[in-house]
Every structure is written in C-alpha cells, then in structure tokens.
C-alpha positions, 0 to 999 in steps of 0.5 A, spaced: 491 461 508 499 461 508 503 465 513 505 470 508 497 471 506 496 472 513 501 477 514 498 481 508 491 480 511 493 483 518 497 489 515 491 491 510 486 490 516 490 496 520 486 502 517 482 504 511 488 508 507 495 506 506 499 512 504 503 511 498 509 515 499 515 518 495 520 521 499 525 526 496 529 528 502 532 523 507 531 528 512 523 528 511 522 521 512 522 520 520 518 526 521 513 525 515 512 518 518 511 520 525 506 525 522 502 520 519 502 515 524 500 520 529 494 522 525 492 514 525 495 511 519 500 506 521 501 502 515 506 506 510 508 504 503 515 507 501 515 507 494 522 505 490 522 512 486 527 516 489 535 514 490 533 515 498 527 510 498 531 504 502 535 509 506 528 512 508 525 506 509 530 503 514 530 510 518 522 509 519 523 502 521 528 503 526 525 510 529 518 511 528 514 507 533 508 503 531 509 504 524 508 498 519 513 500 514 513 497 507 516 498 500 512 499 494 514 499 486 517 492 487 519 490 480 524 484 481 528 479 486 533 484 487 528 490 490 525 485 494 531 482 497 533 490 498 527 491 501 528 485 506 535 488 508 532 495 509 527 492 514 520 492 510 515 488 513 511 488 506 512 489 499 507 492 494 508 491 486 504 494 481 503 488 477 506 481 477 511 477 473 513 469 474 520 471 476 517 476 481 512 471 484 518 466 484 522 470 488 516 472 493 515 464 494 517 463 501 521 470 502 521 473 508 517 479 506 510 478 504 508 481 497 502 484 495 502 483 487 498 488 483 492 486 478 488 490 473 484 485 469 480 479 471 485 474 467 491 477 472 486 476 478 485 469 476 492 468 475 495 470 481 489 467 485 492 460 482 498 462 485 495 462 492 494 470 492 488 472 496 490 479 497 492 484 491 493 491 489 488 493 484 492 498 480 491 503 476 484 503 480 481 509 476 484 508 470 482 500 470 474 501 471 474 503 478 469 501 484 464 499 479 470 494 476 471 491 483 464 491 485 463 486 479 468 481 481 465 481 488 461 475 486 465 471 481 471 471 485 469 472 492 475 470 495 480 475 493 480 482 497 483 488 494 487 495 496 485 499 490 491 504 488 491 510 483 486 515 482 483 514 489 481 521 493 477 523 499 471 523 494 471 516 491 475 512 497 468 511 500 465 508 494 471 503 494 471 502 501 463 500 501 465 494 496 465 487 500 472 485 497 476 491 498 480 491 505 483 498 504 485 503 499 492 506 497 493 514 496 497 520 497 492 525 497 494 527 505 501 528 502 501 534 498 508 536 495 508 543 498 506 541 505 511 536 505 517 541 502 515 546 507 515 541 513 508 542 515 507 536 519 501 539 523 497 539 516 499 532 514 497 530 521 490 533 520 490 530 513 492 523 516 487 523 521 481 525 516 484 519 512 484 514 518 477 516 519 474 514 512 468 510 512 464 506 506 459 511 503 452 508 503 
C-alpha cells in the first residue's frame, strides 16, 4: 500500500465507529469533541455542511488531545486544500470524480473516497484505493451488498455510512471487508443544542464498545 493508504487504514482501525459530525456553533466544537474522545471515539469526521466547519476542525485539532480529526463531504480540490490548512488528518468524500482523485494524488491529507456501486468500487480500485466509504449505505444495499463484495473484490475495505444505527451496525461490522462504520446517532441534536456532554459521552462509550453481531 502507499503511505496515504497506510494512513487511512491505521485511522479506520482505531475503533468501530467514526462519528459524522455537523457543527452549527463554534462554541460546541471543542466540548463536543472532548465528550466523544472521552467516550472512546477518537476518530472524528467534521462535515463541511456549515459555515463554521473548518474553524471547528482547527479548534479541535489544536485543543483536543487524542482526537484524530478529519473533514467530510469534500467535493473538490479547494476543499481538500482548505482541510489541510485547518489541520485535518484525513478527508472523506461522498463519491469520487477524476478531478478530485487528481487533487488527492500525493496530497498531504489522505482521502477516503465514496462508492455506492460495484463499478465505482472497481474504478477506485484501479486508481489504487483499497479503503472506501460506502455511501449511502442502507439506501445502496446495506450489509448484504457489502457481504456480496467480500469474495469478488476481497482486497477493498469499507466504512459504510448513511442509515447506520446501533441496531444494524453489528451486521456491518461482522462483514470481513468492513473496518468500521460511520454514523451520528450518538449526537442527537437536542443533546448537542443543550450542551449535554455527559449524555453524549455515554452514547459515545456505547458506540465504542460495539462488536460484530454473529
């Protein structure tokens, strides 16, 4: 594997769940990240869906010890470059385009590109990617789809995201080609808005202890 692929593999192996985080208020960023890390979830994906996302990433990267913070919903070169300047340790995209892959080649921030079909998986594999986001997971066939890929494309590993819940996460984690799952169920909007970091810490702890269902 390339150095970039090695870095993505090591990040995804840190735990069973990667929280997918939407931050509306910069004041929430650091305490929210600390609650997740204290609960055992160290790899955090800050999505580029709000105006404060990059500032929030920068604050977490500098202030939250033991957080491995990355950026999600990366669509183009400018966002990838901005993520690097903000201190991102990885980037996640919902899909992949030739332009984005060209930008990611040799970039300081390793990319986890998204795929939802067999052809997309094969396309990314041809470009050297062995670790992919499977998105939107439930809408694209769920655990059964990924299980069917395990024998035909055995050298590609996935982080399914989109519709993943505590109820179905174990089914994904039981598949040999799944390293972890992405989700936001441990971040209910009302608890985040209320600053109930204890509740989020408890939910994060439960997520960090998820195991494959057999």
